[in-house]
N, C-alpha and C positions, 0 to 999 in steps of 0.2 A: 639271168637265168639259168637256172640248171635241171637237164631232160636226163630221163634217165628209167630204166628196167628196178622196181623194187626187188629186197632180201630184204626176208622180215623175221628177224628176230623176238622170243622171248623178254620178259621184265629181268630183270639182274645179269645178266651180261657180262660177265667181270674179264678183267683184261687180261685175266690163264685161260677163258675160253677164248678170247679176240685172236692172242701170241701166246700159245702154251708158253711157259718158263722153263721147258726141254730145253727151248730152242734160242734162250739169250744166250749163246756161242757167236751164232752168226753174226756181222756185223755191216754186210750189203744191205741197202736198203730192196735191191731187187729178190735175195735169197731170204729173205725179212717177210717181204711180201708172199711169197709164196707160202709162209704156212698162217699166211689170215684166217681165221674163224678156226684155225684145226682143233680146237678145243670143246666146238658145239656143233660141228657141220662138218663133219668128213668129206673130203671130196671137192670143196665151196670153192676153192680156187680154179679148178680144172670147169666150173660149169659157169664159174663170173664173168659178166662183160662189160669189159673196159669202162667206166661212163656212170657205169649201175649206181642203184642209191640205198645203204644200206636206213634201212627201218625197224631203229628199236621201243622193247618197250621202257619200263621204268626203269630208275637204275643202270644207265646203259655204263659201260668201262668203268664199274664201280670195284674196289679188290685196290690191289697194290698201285706204284704211282709211276709202273711199266708206259714208259713212251713208247716203247717198239709197239705195242698194241697200234698209236694211231700212224704212228710211221708203216706199216705192216697194209692197213688201209689204204693208205696214202698212194703206198708203190705201187699197190694195185691198181690203181685206176678208180677208183672210188669217189665219186664226184661230191659228194655229200653225206653226213648221217643225221637223219631226221628220226628223233626219238619224243618218247612221251617226257622224258627227261634225264639227265644226265649226271653221272659221277664228278665231282669238281675239278679234280684233280683229269682224267678224260680230256675233261671240256677243253680244258686249259692248253693242254696236251696239241691236241686233236687242231685248236685257235692259230697257235705257237706255228703248229709245223702249213698250213696253211688250208686246213682240210675242213670245210665248212662244219658246223654239228649246230644244228637249227633244232630250238626246242616248240615241241608242235600237237597241244594235248589232243588225245581226241585219232590219232594217226593210226594206232591199231585196229579199232575200228574201222576207220576208213578207209585201211588198205589192204588189198592181198598180194603173195608172192605175184610176182611178176606182173604187178600191174606198171601203167606206163605215167608217173608223174611228175611233175614240173615245179618246181622249190624257185622261188623267187628271195634270192640270201638276202637282198636288202629291203623288204620289207616282211619278210617269213612269209609270204601266202605261200601255200601248196594245194596244187590244184590235181586231183586223179583224172588223169586224161582217157582211162578208162574205165573209170564207171561214170560218164555222162560229165564231164567237169568239176566234178566237187570239189569244191575250195574248202581247204581248212586255215586259219590263221593263226600260221605259228606267234611264237616272241620276234620279235623285231631286235637286231644285234645292235650292243651299241657302234657308235662309229669307230671309234679307237679299233676293233673289232675286225670292220668294215675293213679299215685299211692295212690290216696285216693279213688279213686274206686278199683282200687285191696287190699286195706282194708276192706272193706267195709261202709266206710267212714270216714272222718277227726277224729269223738272222735277216734273208734280203731285203725287209725292209729297213733295219738298222743300217743294212752293210750300202742301200742306197743314200740314206740320210746323210751319211758319214764322208760319202766322198764327197 
């Protein structure tokens, strides 16, 4: 169960908004994290609280296959991304890096910026604690995705399995 303050974004937030291409020369995850959401919300990293949950609209993570977008969010300390829908490549990059990504229809109407929500990664349940415990049913993640998340990403999972 994950619990965190929400940071709400709209539809079609692309990878260049999540992590602008002008920073692609950076290679250290901490430096990459410092530029998270710089393309759509200046100063985001200064106000973000570790463990926060990104709430997105439709097609979150569209655009290029830039893995930096998921790296930036994970290393910033984002606990999960919950969105109406995801671009497929962003979704898979997030999962592969151990960042939970939950599709939850109706989430943008049910959550305001700064609300406290609880996300059950196993069941897909999202509860808005700031609005009287209103519950939404997100899509349940397949068992193989839960295994990747439990290991902190696909590389740590395979490293452990190959030992």
